[in-house]
Steps between C-alpha positions, in 0.01 A plus 500: 500500500775234548565313172651196676451279800802664650486541895558835643832531704617773707811647658542797723488742197371285203206321376579220239192409304402342176506713180189723459404696184629829646855345499501470118613865433790515762621146383488609140684825575775296691532254203537759236774678703782306331771653747294397809373161381785367288617251754140394558377461134399832367231507229549675157142622486176547700352177343782289625505664835114431540568140410757473768258624748245234373768235521539570866121464547509171312801381698309537811213291364734224366755478794303643799779763544651779308593870540318692785434873444690688763266774643604762762281479809525879566417626164339213289758564227623199288872476567596192307475122491653220678424123517568158355559459135526172299380519143584229251867472455606636829760280695277493812282745707648849534462771758486807309433876543483825330439852625327781290655845475512691814496202753871403502731555795233449779538128573171429313652221277661321796175508706288369212735248389553365851126475555441320158782257595341427835169439320664268254655299786236497757182507291612331173734250649807598293833373633716727295482795255731675265532860375620518119681830454627637185886570521570857584175550712703582815202624692319170477818297575531717810137434595529118444815499722320703764216250492762225568528373149837384356627478137460145385552498121455669168246365238331599184154658563273428212363847501784712657804325368803461732367507879662455839310264723499584877381231751284599799560327828251230600210573717595566856859590397439871533703766639283593786342793310131571479342570151565867545875443566485570866667249748255277683503550875520164685368471859 
């Protein structure tokens, strides 16, 4: 049961869909793992983590977009989240991503973020996006740069403190790669 009006998007390996009740447990586990989720906004207890999940559901209803659940096509496993985030106090809409334990190092975050960005540009009509990254999160910086984003400025995030703002290229200014990272073949 989809808890939002989120569309279902696909890539070669992934399904990006709205949050569902079965996503609560893996999301809570991720947010309670301080080491894994510190750069994302870890939660101190199960109640706060559950509230974050509910916040994402509400974000979809208020804005018409939010974090998609990343589901692996081959196994149905929940691999993480990726999507567009813009709660009160954010400088502007952000392309964000987070993978759950055991799903790193396979290009999943790139594939999901690229598809979510394409959705934001083509379906929602956004002309730009940022990725807001906590200093020291070198993996997210590398992914933002792989997606073609560049460092624009530092700012104070009302929830995370000091953050780095990376700017994504405008629609149509991509690097010729498909959502899965492969180079497009032009006839």
